[in-house]
C-alpha positions in Angstrom: 110.7 82.0 65.7 112.5 85.1 67.4 113.4 84.4 71.0 114.3 88.1 71.1 110.9 89.7 71.0 110.0 89.4 74.7 106.6 88.3 73.8 106.0 84.7 72.7 105.6 84.9 69.0 104.2 81.9 67.0 103.1 81.0 63.7 100.0 82.6 62.3 98.4 79.2 61.7 96.1 78.8 65.3 93.1 77.3 66.8 92.9 80.2 69.3 89.1 80.1 69.9 89.0 76.6 70.8 92.2 76.9 73.1 90.9 79.8 74.9 87.5 78.1 75.5 89.0 75.2 76.9 91.2 77.2 79.0 89.0 80.0 80.5 86.8 78.2 82.8 89.9 76.3 84.6 91.9 79.6 84.5 89.3 81.3 86.5 88.7 78.5 89.2 92.7 77.9 89.9 93.4 81.5 90.2 90.5 82.0 92.7 91.6 79.0 95.0 95.3 80.1 94.7 95.0 84.0 95.1 96.1 85.1 98.5 97.7 88.3 98.0 100.6 89.8 100.1 102.0 92.4 97.8 101.3 96.2 97.1 102.8 99.1 95.5 101.3 102.4 96.0 98.2 102.1 97.9 97.1 98.6 97.4 98.2 98.4 93.5 100.6 95.3 92.8 103.7 96.8 90.8 103.7 93.9 88.3 100.9 91.3 88.0 103.6 88.7 88.3 106.4 88.8 85.7 108.2 92.0 85.3 107.4 91.8 81.5 104.1 93.4 82.3 104.5 96.8 80.7 102.3 99.0 78.6 104.8 98.8 75.5 105.7 95.1 75.7 103.6 92.8 73.3 102.9 89.9 75.5 99.8 88.1 77.5 100.4 90.6 80.4 98.9 93.3 78.3 95.8 92.2 79.5 96.3 94.1 82.6 98.7 96.7 81.4 97.7 97.9 77.9 95.3 95.7 75.9 96.1 97.2 72.9 99.7 95.8 73.0 98.2 92.2 72.4 98.2 93.5 68.7 102.1 93.1 68.7 101.6 89.3 69.0 100.8 86.7 66.3 99.4 83.3 66.7 98.0 81.8 70.1 99.8 82.4 73.4 98.8 80.8 76.9 100.7 81.8 79.9 100.5 80.2 83.3 102.2 82.5 86.0 102.8 82.5 89.8 104.7 84.5 92.2 105.5 83.8 95.7 105.5 87.0 97.7 107.3 87.4 101.0 106.7 90.4 103.1 108.5 91.6 106.2 107.0 94.5 108.2 108.1 96.2 111.4 106.2 98.9 113.5 107.3 100.5 116.6 104.5 102.0 118.4 105.8 104.9 120.4 103.3 107.6 120.9 101.7 110.0 121.8 98.7 107.6 122.3 95.4 108.5 121.8 94.3 111.1 124.4 91.5 109.8 126.6 90.1 110.6 130.2 90.2 107.0 131.0 93.9 107.0 130.8 95.8 109.8 132.3 99.0 109.6 134.6 97.0 110.0 137.8 95.0 106.7 137.3 96.5 103.5 138.6 96.5 101.6 135.2 98.2 104.2 133.2 101.6 102.4 133.5 100.1 99.2 132.1 98.1 101.2 129.6 101.3 102.8 128.2 103.4 99.2 128.4 100.5 97.2 126.5 100.3 99.9 123.8 103.8 100.7 122.9 107.0 99.0 121.8 107.8 97.1 118.6 106.1 94.0 116.7 106.8 92.3 113.4 105.2 90.6 110.7 106.4 88.0 108.1 103.9 87.0 105.6 103.8 84.9 102.6 101.3 84.7 99.8 100.8 83.7 96.2 99.8 86.0 93.0 98.5 84.1 89.9 98.4 85.3 86.4 96.7 82.9 84.1 95.9 84.2 80.3 95.7 83.5 76.7 95.6 85.5 73.5 95.1 84.8 69.7 94.8 86.7 66.5 92.6 84.1 65.0 95.1 83.5 62.0 94.1 87.4 61.1 96.4 90.1 60.2 93.9 92.6 61.8 91.9 91.3 64.7 93.2 89.9 68.1 91.7 89.1 71.6 92.5 87.7 75.0 91.2 86.6 78.4 93.2 86.2 81.7 92.5 86.2 85.4 95.0 88.1 87.6 95.3 90.0 90.8 95.8 93.7 90.2 95.4 94.9 93.8 96.1 93.4 97.1 97.5 93.3 100.4 97.7 91.2 103.4 99.5 91.4 107.0 99.1 88.9 110.1 101.2 90.4 113.0 103.3 88.5 115.4 101.4 87.6 119.0 103.3 89.6 121.8 104.4 86.5 123.9 105.1 88.4 127.1 101.5 89.1 127.6 100.2 85.7 126.6 99.3 85.0 130.1 98.2 88.2 131.5 94.5 87.9 132.6 94.2 91.5 133.5 94.9 93.0 130.0 94.1 89.7 127.6 94.3 91.9 124.5 97.8 92.8 124.9 99.0 89.6 123.6 98.0 90.9 119.9 100.8 93.4 120.1 101.0 97.2 120.3 99.8 97.7 116.8 96.6 95.9 117.4 94.5 99.0 117.4 95.5 99.4 113.6 95.5 95.7 112.7 95.9 92.1 114.1 95.7 90.7 110.6 94.4 92.2 107.3 93.4 90.7 103.7 92.5 93.2 101.2 92.5 91.4 97.7 91.1 91.8 94.4 90.9 89.0 91.5 90.3 90.2 88.3 89.0 88.6 85.0 89.3 90.4 81.6 88.2 90.0 78.1 90.1 92.0 75.7 89.9 92.5 71.8 91.1 94.9 69.3 92.1 95.7 65.8 95.5 96.2 63.8 95.9 98.9 61.3 98.3 100.5 58.8 100.5 97.4 58.3 100.1 96.7 62.1 102.0 99.7 63.2 98.9 100.8 64.9 97.0 98.7 67.3 93.8 99.7 69.4 92.3 97.6 72.1 89.7 97.4 74.6 89.1 95.3 78.0 86.3 94.8 80.0 86.8 93.3 83.4 85.2 91.9 86.5 86.6 92.5 90.0 86.0 90.2 92.8 86.9 92.0 96.1 87.3 90.4 99.3 88.3 92.3 102.5 89.0 91.0 106.1 90.2 93.1 108.9 90.5 91.9 112.5 91.6 94.8 115.2 91.2 95.9 118.7 88.4 98.4 118.7 86.7 100.6 121.3 83.4 102.4 120.0 84.7 105.7 121.2 87.8 105.6 119.2 90.1 105.3 122.0 93.0 102.8 122.7 91.9 102.4 126.1 92.7 98.8 127.9 90.5 99.5 130.8 88.0 102.2 132.0 88.9 104.7 134.8 87.6 102.1 137.5 89.8 99.2 136.0 87.2 97.2 134.2 88.5 95.9 130.9 87.2 98.1 128.1 89.1 96.8 125.1 87.1 95.3 122.4 87.5 93.8 119.1 86.1 94.2 115.7 86.2 91.7 112.7 84.9 92.9 109.4 84.4 90.2 106.5 83.0 92.0 102.9 83.1 91.0 99.6 81.6 92.1 96.3 81.8 92.2 92.5 82.2 95.3 90.1 82.8 95.9 86.7 85.7 98.1 84.9 87.4 98.7 81.5 90.5 99.5 80.0 91.6 101.3 76.4 94.7 101.6 74.9 97.1 102.2 71.7 100.1 100.2 70.8 102.3 101.9 68.0 105.5 101.0 65.9 106.0 104.2 64.3 109.3 103.3 62.6 109.8 100.9 59.2 112.3 98.5 61.1 109.8 98.3 64.1 112.6 98.9 66.5 110.8 101.5 68.6 107.3 100.5 70.2 105.2 102.8 72.2 102.2 101.8 74.6 99.7 104.0 76.3 96.7 102.7 78.4 93.9 103.9 80.6 92.2 101.6 83.2 89.0 102.9 84.6 88.2 102.7 88.5 86.8 99.2 89.5 82.9 99.8 89.7 83.4 103.1 87.9 83.4 104.8 91.1 82.6 104.0 94.7 82.4 100.2 95.5 79.9 98.8 98.1 81.1 95.7 99.5 78.3 93.7 101.6 79.3 91.6 104.6 79.3 91.1 108.3 81.0 93.0 111.2 81.7 91.1 114.6 82.0 93.1 117.6 82.9 92.4 121.0 83.1 95.6 123.4 85.0 95.2 126.6 83.2 92.7 128.9 79.9 92.5 126.8 78.9 89.3 124.5 80.0 89.4 120.8 77.5 90.6 118.4 77.3 90.5 114.5 75.7 93.0 112.2 75.1 93.2 108.5 77.2 96.0 107.1 78.7 97.5 103.8 82.2 98.7 103.1 82.1 101.9 101.0 85.4 102.5 99.2 86.9 103.6 95.9 89.8 102.3 94.1 91.7 104.4 91.6 91.8 104.7 87.8 95.4 104.4 86.1 97.2 106.0 83.3 100.2 104.1 82.0 102.7 104.9 79.3 105.7 103.2 78.1 108.4 102.9 75.1 110.9 100.3 74.2 113.6 100.7 71.5 115.7 97.9 70.0 119.2 99.0 70.2 120.7 96.1 68.5 119.8 92.4 68.1 121.1 91.8 71.6 119.8 94.8 73.7 116.3 96.1 74.1 115.8 99.4 76.1 112.7 99.9 77.9 111.0 102.7 80.0 107.7 102.9 81.4 105.7 104.7 84.2 101.9 104.9 85.5 99.9 107.7 87.2 97.6 106.2 89.7 94.7 108.5 90.9 94.6 107.1 94.5 93.1 110.5 95.7 89.6 109.0 94.9 90.3 106.7 98.1 89.1 109.3 100.7 87.6 106.9 103.1 86.8 103.2 104.1 83.3 103.6 105.5 81.6 100.8 107.4 77.6 101.6 107.4 74.6 99.6 108.2 73.6 97.7 105.1 72.2 99.9 102.3 73.1 103.2 104.3 75.3 106.1 102.8 78.3 107.4 104.4 77.7 111.3 104.7 80.3 112.6 106.9 80.9 116.4 108.1 84.3 117.9 107.8 85.4 116.9 111.3 84.8 113.3 110.4 81.5 113.0 112.4 78.5 111.4 110.8 75.7 113.9 109.3 73.1 111.4 110.4 73.5 109.6 113.4 73.0 105.7 113.3 74.0 105.2 109.9 77.8 104.8 109.9 79.4 102.4 112.2 82.9 103.3 111.7 85.3 105.3 109.2 88.7 105.4 108.4 89.4 108.6 106.9 92.0 107.5 104.3 92.4 110.7 102.4 95.1 109.1 99.9 97.1 111.0 97.5 97.8 110.5 93.9 100.6 108.4 93.2 103.1 107.5 90.2 106.0 105.2 89.4 108.7 105.4 86.8 110.9 102.5 85.4 113.8 102.0 83.3 114.7 98.3 82.1 116.8 96.0 79.7 116.5 93.0 77.9 119.8 91.4 76.8 120.1 88.4 74.6 123.5 86.7 75.3 121.9 83.6 73.1 119.3 83.5 70.7 117.3 81.5 72.9 118.0 83.5 76.2 117.1 86.9 77.5 118.2 88.2 80.5 116.3 91.3 81.9 116.3 93.7 84.7 114.2 96.8 85.9 114.8 99.3 88.2 112.5 102.0 89.1 110.5 104.0 92.2 106.9 104.3 93.2 105.5 107.1 95.4 103.5 106.7 98.5 99.6 107.1 98.3 99.2 107.2 101.9 99.5 110.7 103.8 101.0 110.5 107.6 97.7 111.3 108.9 96.4 108.0 107.7 99.9 105.7 107.7 99.5 102.6 109.4 95.5 102.4 109.8 95.7 99.1 108.1 98.9 98.6 105.6 101.9 100.6 105.7 103.2 102.6 102.3 105.9 104.9 101.9 108.3 106.0 98.9 109.5 102.6 97.2 112.5 101.4 95.3 111.8 98.4 93.1 114.3 96.4 91.3 113.8 93.1 89.2 116.2 90.7 87.6 115.2 87.4 85.7 115.9 85.0 82.8 113.5 84.0 80.0 114.6 80.9 77.6 113.0 79.5 74.8 113.0 75.6 75.2 111.5 75.2 71.5 109.5 77.2 69.0 106.4 76.6 71.3 107.5 76.6 74.7 109.3 79.5 76.8 110.3 79.3 80.5 111.0 82.4 82.8 111.7 83.3 86.4 112.4 86.5 87.9 113.3 88.2 91.6 111.9 91.3 92.6 112.6 93.4 95.6 110.3 96.4 96.9 112.0 98.3 99.5 109.8 100.8 101.5 111.9 103.8 102.8 111.6 103.8 106.8 109.6 106.6 108.1 108.5 107.9 111.7 105.1 109.3 112.1 104.6 111.5 115.4 101.6 113.9 114.9 98.6 112.1 113.2 95.3 113.9 113.4 92.6 112.9 115.7 89.4 112.7 113.9 86.0 112.9 115.6 82.9 110.8 115.8 82.5 107.8 113.5 86.0 108.7 112.2 87.6 108.5 115.3 90.5 106.1 115.6 93.6 105.2 117.8 96.8 107.0 116.8 99.5 105.0 114.8 102.2 107.1 115.7 105.5 105.4 115.5 108.3 103.9 113.2 107.6 101.8 110.2 110.0 99.9 107.8 109.1 97.1 105.4 110.2 95.3 102.1 108.8 92.5 99.7 110.4 89.9 97.6 108.9 88.3 94.7 109.8 85.1 93.3 108.3 84.4 90.0 108.0 81.6 87.6 106.3 81.2 84.4 105.6 79.1 81.1 104.3 80.4 77.8 103.1 77.9 75.2 102.8 79.5 71.8 101.2 77.9 68.6 
């Protein structure tokens, strides 16, 4: 037994097939019931699935997401049960300029109320849970390995505090949802992934190659203030209530795949290198069916069957670790996330395409209900970390890095805020016995504050109110996990 591997080694004697078969059904349903993401790094990509040992160059069960080939660095059967409590703090001060509209000009009697209900600061404090449940085995073989797991690779959620000073205002009833309500009142955008990985080891286990097939279950819920002309008008020119609401609830299942290599090039096995590629969920654009509930001004509510069309990124990951001594392991890893494929979040009538003109208007009228011109950028992250063993059974570990923003100013704050981030983690992993390992960690994600003053005004189906103002946010991860190895 080597508690210093950072993996969870075990003897080669194993009953891996039976253990995985018993666990898989339970793992899927437990994770599905518990998953309620509130975390996100670039775009909506979670920085770690839970424990910070999720890195492409480290051989552990988290490799199911980060590099399926790294499963080849383990022996025996390993089962991981992991959960992270995530607490998020976000603040938005909506200052203007507000969205231009002929219904709200300084000469109109309701203009002062229009400005007052649409500007000011609001905050959100949210908590959620991110699960990771997985198992791997080498079947007692020196050449083959496999694994299965359920985890949450993408996710983000927010629910804003109500604006209590408008709670009893009958003239402007929508103002109670806060000045940010035109961007969101609440958002849940989550993905639960189930992966099955397999691979082979070559050249005295110095090279491992792996493949994983993944099923993604996506769920998107957005509750926001909405006018069908894209304005943030509270009332019309005559003072009649105009502000409405929209509630989108869609879900779907898509497939994906990943491939990777895990290399141990030197004879003493001090250096480990991992590289992987993860495809887009759905291998391109996703179509999530569901419903859109709308109430426009004083009209009755109505529900429409819709599809949400959007694209998540593919990802390239690379990392290296070097065992400096028996007590110290140095690690560096990074990723490139092709968020530029996320150009639109388009709500269409069921089965319809989202064909847009360059100005954001629909090519064919009647097909598109609303569109968010996201126009995300590609993002990348770099991290450096260390594992230190003051005792043979105990590893102290830390990780520090940065993650660039995927969201341009034109799209900032439409649903979830994103900016350049500094990410730091510290934790402890302890070998209770040859077969049981416990770990806990804390991760902080600090978003650099930013102010947006000149958002672009799109036309037609893509017209949405400005989200100009100042943003700040940070996330706290509290993770605990147990590994059983045999």
